[in-house]
N, C-alpha and C positions, 0 to 999 in steps of 0.2 A: 413123832413125825414133824410136828410144827417147828421144832427147834433144830432139826437135823442139819441144815446148812444155813441157819439164820445168820451166823457170823460172816460167812463168805458172801452171802447175798445182801449184806447190810447196805443201806443207802445213806449217803452223807446228807445231813440236814442243813449244812452250811459249808461254804468253802473253807479249807484249812487256813487258819490265821497264823502267820509266821511273825515272831518277835525275837528280839535279842535281850538276853538277861545279863549281858556283860560281855567282855572280851572273850572270844573263843567259845561262846555258848549261844545256841539258837533253840528256840522252843516252837514247836508246831502243835496247834490245838485244833480239835474238831469235835463234832458230835454226830453220832450215827443212830439211825433208826434200825432196830434189830427185830426181824420178823414183821408180820403184818398186824400185830395187835397193838403196836405203839410203844414197846419198850425202847429205852434210850441208853446209849453208852457214850459218856464224855471221855475223850482221850487227850492226853498230853504227852508229847515226846520232847524231852530236853536233851539236845545233842551237844556233847562237849568232848574235849580230848580224853576225858575219863571213860566215856562210853555213852550209852543211851539210857536215860532215866524214864521209865514208862510209868505213867500214873493214870488211873481209870476210876470212873464213878458209874456204877450200875443203878439205873432208875427203872424199876419195874412198872408195868402198866398200872397196877392197882394203887401206886403211890403218886399218880399224876392227876388226881382229881377225877371228875366224872368222865367215864369212857364214852367214846363215840363208835359208831359202826363204820368200818373201813371198807373201801372198795377192794374187792378181791378176798375179803374175809368170809368166814363161814358163819351162817346164821340159820335160825329155825323160824318158820312161819306158823304161828298158832292162830287158827281161825277163832276170832273172839266169840262169835255166836255158837259155833259148833264145839268149841273148846277142844279141838284136835289139831295136830300138826300135819301139814302137807308132807306126804311121803312119796318117794319115787322108787319104783321097782321096774327095772328095764325102762321101757318108754312110757309106762303107765303112771299117771298121777292119781293119787287118792288122798283122803284125809281120814285114816282109820283109827289112829291112836293118839293119845296125848303122850308123846315120848320124844326124847332127843337122842335118837339113835343114828346109825349110819344111813338108813334110808331117808331120814329127815334132814340130813345135812345138805344145805343149799349154799351156793356161792353167789353173792350179789356183786356185779362188776359194772363200773361206769367206764367205758372205753375212752372217754375224754379225760379221765383223771388217772394219775399214776396209782398203781397198787399201793395200798397203805394210806391213801388220803381219805379224809372223811367223806361219807356220802351225804348229799344234801337233798332237801325237798325239791322236787321238780326234775331230778336227774333222769336222763334216759339210761336205762340199765338193762343188763342181761341177767336172767336167773338161770343158774347152771346147776347140774347135778351129775354125779357119777352114775352111769347106767350099766356098767359092766366092766370087764377087764379082759385083756389078752395076756399072753405070756410076757409081752414087752411093756404094756402100758395100761393105764386106766382109760376107759372110754367116757368122755364128758360131752353132754349135749345140753342145749338150751331148752328152757320150758317155753313153748310157743303155742298160740292158738292154731288149730288146724282148719284152714278154710274149707267150707263145704262139708265138714264132718260134725254131725250133731253129737253133743254130749249125752251120755247115757246115765240112767238112774237118778235123774234130777227129781226133786220133790214136786208133787202137784203138777201144775200145768206149765212149769217153768221150762224154758228152752234156752239153749246156748251152744257155743262151739266147744268141741273137745279141746283140751289142753294136754299136750304130750311132751315128753322129753326127747324130741327128735330134731331140735333146731341145730343147724350147722351153717356157718361156724358157730360154736357155742357162745362166743363172746359178742355176737351181734345184738345190739340193744333193740328189744321189741316191746318194752314196757316203760312207762313213766312212773316213777316212785313219788307218791304224795304222802306227806305227813298230815294227820288229822289236826295237829297243832299248827300247821302252816309252815312258813319259811323257817329255815335254820338247818343245822346239822342233825342227822339222824342219830338217835341214841338208843341203847337197848331199852326195851319196854315201850317204845313208841307205838301208837296205833297208826297203821299205814294202810294204803291200798295201792294196787297196781292197775294202771289204765293202759290199754293198748296204745302203742306209739303211732299207729297208723291213722289215728283220728276217728276211728269207728266208735269210740266211747265205751267199748267193752271193757269190763273189769274182771280180774281174776277173783273167783269166789269158791268157797268150800262149804259143804253142807253136812249136816249131822249124819246122814246115811253113808258118808264117805265120798260122795261125788265131788269132783273138781271140774269147773268149767269157766269159760269166758262169757259173762252175761251182759246184757245191755245195762248201761247206766240208768239208775232210777227204778229198776225192776225189783231188786232186792239188795239194796246197798249194804244192809247189815251183814249179809253173807260175804261181802267183799272186804270187810275190815279184818286185818290181821295184826296180831301183836308180835313185833319183831324181837326175838330172843337171841341172846348170844351166850354161849357157855363160858364160864370163867376159864381163862387160859391157864393150863398147867404150867408150873415153873420149869425152867430148863434143867437138864440133868447136871450141867456144870457151867460155870461162868469163869472165863479166863482167856488165856492166849495160847496159841500154838504156833510153832515155827519150824523151819527146816534149815539145817546147816549143810554146807557142801561136804563132800567126802574128806576123810582124813582124821576124823575124831574117833578115837578108839576106846578111851577109858573115862571113868566118871568117879568123882569123889563128892560127897555131900555131908552137910551137917543138918541132920533132921532125924526122922524116924527110920529105922532100918533093923536088920539088914534086908528084910524082905518087904514086900508091898504093904501098904496100910491105907485104910479108908475109914470114914467116920463110924462105920459099924463093924470094923475089924482092925483094931489097932493096939489092943491091950498087950500083945506079945511083941510089938515093935517098939523098942526103946529109943530114946533120943540119944544120939551120939554121932561120931564121925565114922563114915563107912566109905568103902571104895570097891571098885570092880570094873569089869569091862562093860561097855554099853550093851553089848549083845546079851550079857547075863541079866540085864534088868527087865527083860521080857519074860513073863511067866506064861508058858504055853498051856492054857486050858485046852480041853479036847476041841471045843469050837473056839476060834479066835474071837476075843471080846476084850472089854476094858481090863487093863492089868497094869502092874508096875508102878502105881502111884506111891509117892513118898510124902506123907503128911508132915506138917510142922517143920518144913525145910527152911532153914535160914539162908543157906547158899548151896549151890550146886555148881561144881567145876567140871566142864566137859573138856577133856584133854585130847590134844592132837597126838597122833602116833609118832610124829617126827618133829619135835619142838625145838630143833637145834637153832633155827633162825626165825625171826619174825614172830608171828602170833603162835603162842604155845597152847592156847585154849580160850574158852569163853567162860567167864564167871557170871552166873545168874544169881543175884542176891536180893532177898527181900529188903525193902527200904521203908524208912519212915515208920508209920504205925504198923505196917505189915510185919516189920522186923521185930518191933517191941511186943507185938501181940502173939508171937510164937511162930512166925513164918508163914509160908504159903505151901500149897501142894505142888510138887514138881515131879516130872517123870521124863525119861528119855528112852529112845528105841532106835535100833538100826532096821526097823521095819516101818512101812508106811502106816500111819495111824488109820487111814481109811480101810486097810486090810483087817483091822480089828473090829471096826464098826460097819457091819454090812448094811445092805439096803433094807427097805421095809420087809420084803419077802426074804427071810433068812435062807431059803432054799436057793436063792440066786446070789448068795454071798460068794465072792471070788474064791476065797479059800474056806472050805467047810471044815477042815481039820488043821490044827496048828502045825502038824508035821509037814504041811504043804507050804507054809509061809516061806517067802524068799527074802533073805536079808539083802540090804543094799548098802551102797557106800555112804549115802546121806544119813544124817541123824535127825529124827523128828523129836521135838520136845514140847512139853506143855507146862505152863505156869498158871495155876488155877487159884482164884480167890475162894471158891466154894465148889463143892461137888457132892452130889447125893451119894448115899451108900450103895452097895452092890447087892444087898439082899442075900438070897441063898438059903433062906430059912426052910423052904420046902422044895429043895432041888431046883431053885431058880424059876419057879412058876409065878410067884407073886412079886409085887414091888417091895422095896425096903419098907421097914416100919415107919410110921408117920414122923417120928422124931429124927429119922435119918434122911428125910426128904428136904429139899430146899423150900423155904416158905415163899409163897408167890409174891408177898409184899416186902421181901427183904431187900433193903438197900445195902450196897457194898461199895467200899472205897479201898483201893489197894495200889501198891506201887512196887516196882522192882527195877534193878539196874542190870543192864546187859553190858558187861565190861570185859573186853579182850585183855589178855595179859601175856607177857613175854616170859621166856625162860629165865631171863635175868631177874624178874620180879619174884619168881618162885624157884630159886636155884637148888634148894635142898629138899629132896623128896621126903626125907625123914621128918621134916618140919613143915610139910606142905599145908597141913590143916590149919596151923597157926598163921601162915602167910595168907591163905585164902580168907580166914576170918578177919585179918587185918585189912585186906583189900576190900572185903565186903563192908566193913565199918567205914572205910574211907569213901567208898562209893556212895 
C-alpha cells in the first residue's frame, strides 16, 4: 500500500538543472523524494538527435544514515511506564497491548510542514487514526481531549479528561510534540510527550490498566512519556519506469528471455534469444487481472508501428551502459492499461475482476524495470515470494536505458531486423 502510487506522487527535491553536453545535446537532471519514508531517486535525461538516454540512481531510506520521523508518516506510541502501545478501536483510545498492529497505527502530521518533512521538537501536530471504513473510503479522525468528559478507569485517585478519536477535521493540530532530549528533529526511539496546544498544560498519558487520558502536567508525568516507534518500511515491489505510447503500435520484437513471461522466481524455462509477436499477445490473462508479461534480461525491445511507411517506424528501448553489460533490464508491453492489472487495496473493488473483461486500447503501456520482486504462487498465491525473491530494503540501484525512435529506412529488411536493432542499441 505504501508504494502503490509512490512514483506518480513523487516530490521534486530541487528544480531541474538543464545543461548542454555539446552541440545538439541537452541534459536535464533532478532528484525526487519517493514515498513518505524518505527514499530518493536521482534522474538524468540526456536528449539528443539519437533519442533520450535515461539514467537513474535509487537510494533507499536505510542507506541514507539515521532516519527521522516524517510529517504524515505512520508511527506507534509505546507508553514507557506501562510498556503498551496506544490502540484505537472506533472512537475509543486504550493501551491494552504491546503490539504494532493496525489498531496501533497512528499518523503524526504537522499542518505547517509539507508531508514527508521531518518532525521537530515543539511542533504543533495532529494525531490521527483510522476509526472505520465505508464502501468508498477509510474514516480518519484526530485524537483529541473531550472537554467536560472525565476519563474512566484511571488508577487511584487520578482524574483527567477522556481522549477520543473524534476530532474533525482530523488534521487540526491540538497537541504540541516535545522531545525529552530537547530541540532537534524527532527520530525513532525518541522519548516524547504530547501537551495540549490550548495552553491548559494537560498531557496525553497511558496507564498499565489500559486507560488513556489527558492529565494535568506534574500529576504523573511518567505516564505521559512515550517511546516513538516506526516500523521498518518494506521495500517496493518494483523499481523502474512506466510509460504510455500513442496509438499505432502493433508488434514487438525483443532480445531477452522468452518467448513467455519471466520473473526472478520463474525464469528457468525462458531462454535468452530474439523473439517477436503482437503486443496484444504479450499479456497473459490470469483468471484475475494481475502482474504479467515481464521479460527478464532484456537487452532491447522494439515496439513497432503498424504502418511504418513514413516517419517513425517504431521505438527502440535499449539497456545502456552497465545495465546492458550486466545482462539487460526487465521490460514488458501491453495494449491494456497497467492500472487494470493492479487493482485497489480492496480487490473486490477492482475495475475488472476477470481477465475476460479486460478492454484493449489503442495506446501501448510499457515498463522498464531495474528490479522487481518475484510473483510467488507457492501456495496458490496466498503468501509472499520467498525471501531470496524479494527486493532488499537497503539495495542501491543504478541503471540506464535509451529511448530511440527509428525509421523504416534504418530497419529496411524485416528478415535481418534483429541484427539492425542490436546495432542500433549498441550505437545508442
